[in-house]
N, C-alpha and C positions, 0 to 999 in steps of 0.2 A: 416474426419480431425477432429483432436487435439480442435482446440482454434478455434471459433467464431468467429469474426470480424464485427457492426453492424457504422453506425455515425445517431444521430439526430436531431431534433434541427438544420438545415439549413447543416447538416458538425460539423457540434459544438462541438461532445461530441461522444466521442469515448467506446462503447460497448466491452469489451472481455468479452468474457463464454470459462472454461475453459469444452473442452464440453466430457470425456471421463466414463462416470455415469457409466460405468458399472465396474469399479477400481478408485470410488467419489475422481475422475480426478486427481488418483495421475502421480508428472506431471513425465517426461521422457523428458529426455535430452534436443531431437529435441524440446517438448513443447515449456521448459525450453528456451534455446536459442531465439524461436520464442516470448516468452514475454517480453523477454528482446529488443528486437526489432519493440517489438512494442511502447515499453515503450518512444526505443529513439527517435522513429518515430514519438509521441506525442509531444515531447519534440521541436521535431525540425517545428512541422507545424502548423503554424499559425491556420489554418482554426478549430484545433482542440484546444480547450479550457476547458475540460475537460477530463476525465475518469470511468467509472466504471469496477468494476475487481469482473464478479462472476464464479456461477459455474450451471450444469446441473446438477437436476437428485438430491439424497439424498445430497451427498458429496462437499466443496465449493474446497476447496483438499487438501487429505488425505495422502500429501508429497510427496514426491523422490520416485519415483519407483521401487521398489531398488529389481526386481526380475530381472534376467540377471546378478547385481553385483556383481564383482568379492568375496567373503569368500574364502580364504586362496588363497596357490602357493604363490608364492616370488615376495614381495613390496620392490622398491627399494625406501631412505631416502628421502621422501619426497612425494612422489607420492600423499600421500593420500592429503595434505596441496595442493599442486599445485593442483587437480580436484573439492576442497572446492572452491579457489577462482576465476576461472574461472565458479562455475558452482552458487552454494547455493545463497554464497555470493554475488556473480556478480548478480543474480537476486534480488535477495535482496536492493544494491546499487540503479539500477538501478530503480526501487520503489522512494526510498528516493530521488531517483538527480532527477527524474523525474521534468519541468520546469512548470508541470501544475498538480491540483488538482485531488489524486486519491480517490476514493470514493471505497471502499469493499462492494462487497453489500453478505456475508453471508446466503447461504439458506439449510446450511449442517452443519453437519463433518466438522473441521479447524483442525487440528492433522502433531504432527511435522514446517516438512517443509511451509506446506499449512496452520499452524500458525502462523507462524514470516510470511509469505507474506501480510497475514491480517494486521497484526497488524506496519507493514513499511508503510499501507498505510495509508493518510492523514485524514481521517471521516471514521470508519467503524458502518455498519448496519449492526444486525443481526436477522434472525430469530427467535421465537421465539424456533421456534426446536432446531436451532444451537449447539454445542459446542467446545470449544478447549481443545487438546487435546498436553500436552508437551509429547509424548509419547515418544522420545530418551531413558530416565532411565526405561520403560521395553524390551529394549532389548538391554543393558546392553553399551550404546553408550550418548554420551557427543552430551553435542544441539552443535547445526550450524544452515546454516542460520540468523547468524545476535540476535539468540535466548537469546544471556549472555549477549548483547548493549540492546539490545530494551527493549529487560522486568523487568528489574530496574531503566528502564528512566518512563516505564511506571507504575509501582506501585509500584517502592520501593524493594532493596536488601532480604527481607523479606519475600516479599510477591512472587517473582520468586523464591526465591528456594526450597516453598512449592512447589511448580505443577511443579518447576523440579523434585523434591526429589520422591514427588510421579506418576506424571503421568497422574492424578485424572482428567476424565472429568470435563471443567467444563462449564454448560449451561453460556446462553446466559443475563439471569436473574445474575445471578450473575457474570459474566465477564460483564456487565456495573455496578454493582455498583461495582467491584474496576476498574473500567475507563476504561476497553480493547477495552470499544462499547460506541456509541456516543449514541445509539441506538437500541432499539430491537422493533421490528415490529412485525404484526401477519404476517405468514406464505405467506397469500394472499398479504399480502400491503406490500413484497421489493420490489417485484422491480417498481410499482407506485413511492415508498415513492424514490427510489434510483435516480427515472429518475427526479424526482422533485428536489432531492436536486442537482444536477447531471447537471441541466437546471438551475439554479441560481446563480451555479459558471461558464456555462457554456458564461452568461449575466452580471458577473462582470470585474474589473480592472487584465485580463490579466497577465500583471506582475506585477502590488503586488501584486496580487496573491503569483508567487513565487516568488518574493523577501520574504513574511515575510515567503514561505516555509524552506527558504533558515535558514530565520532567525534560527525560531524556532528551528527548528532541529540541530542546530550545537549552540545553546545557552548552552546549558546541558557540550558543551566540552571544556568551555575556561572558563577565568575571566571575568567582568565587565568590563576590559575599552580592550579585544580585544571584547562583542560584542558590545559595544558603539560604536569602530570603526567601527565592518560590518554594524553597524543599522545605521551609518552615508552614509556609501560609496552609502549601499542599495538608499535610500535616495533619494542621487545626481543621481542615474543611472536610478529611478524611475521618479523622474519632466523633465527627459527629452520623457517622454516616453507621442503619444498624453492623452489618458486615464484619464491621471494624470493631464493635462494641460487640461478637460471637468469638470475635475471634476472640480478641483475648481470653472470654468468660470459655474459650474452648482450652483456651491455654492453662485457668487454674483448676478446670475441671477434667482435663486429662481426660478427652474428646473429642472426635473429628470437629470440622468446623463445619457450620451450615451457611453457609454463603446465599443470597437469596438477590442480591445483584440492585439489593438498598445502603 
């Protein structure tokens, strides 16, 4: 099996591990589609309140597995863009649109689509040995998987161009300095830290976190009026949840809230 899934904290955290260590967890089409399905299931399952995405072995994800991909022959106009929309872009969209917080626990090399998969996650933890590579230029390719959308929003256009133009490996400490990583931890502490963060998220107000994620992810794509309208709508929706009602009541009653993800 190329992806392993486990649940912890009373099934509240879904741990998803890419499991092709011999290829640094390069994504086959089947793995990509399975990962999309898992993210969509997590969105719809009220028992899942956080997701952790990691890899096995020395790599997080080496990108798309290009072995067996066509390199020549006749193509019909639209074939490449169609494949991209249905594949890499759909995967990144599934991460961005997942209604539960997604933590990337980057245990090793994250290259190409694998790097963008990590950058699309809500929080990124990286082992000290992890590195990120915009490998496309090394193959004479244009970045895909939403890289030219994600990177300028995370670190600005000039830094994004530097990474994409040169394709140099970026170590975890430098990735943290640039703002691509939330925290760098020793290799042997990555799993424990990811589980601790996920447990905290799973104990939080799940619907409020989903709405907050949506507001932040869309904030850079519109004007102030649109952002304010979206904020007001999110507040309206959230105030119908049990967690919001208990959160307000806990403040009045001077007690800790009891969030249930409802």
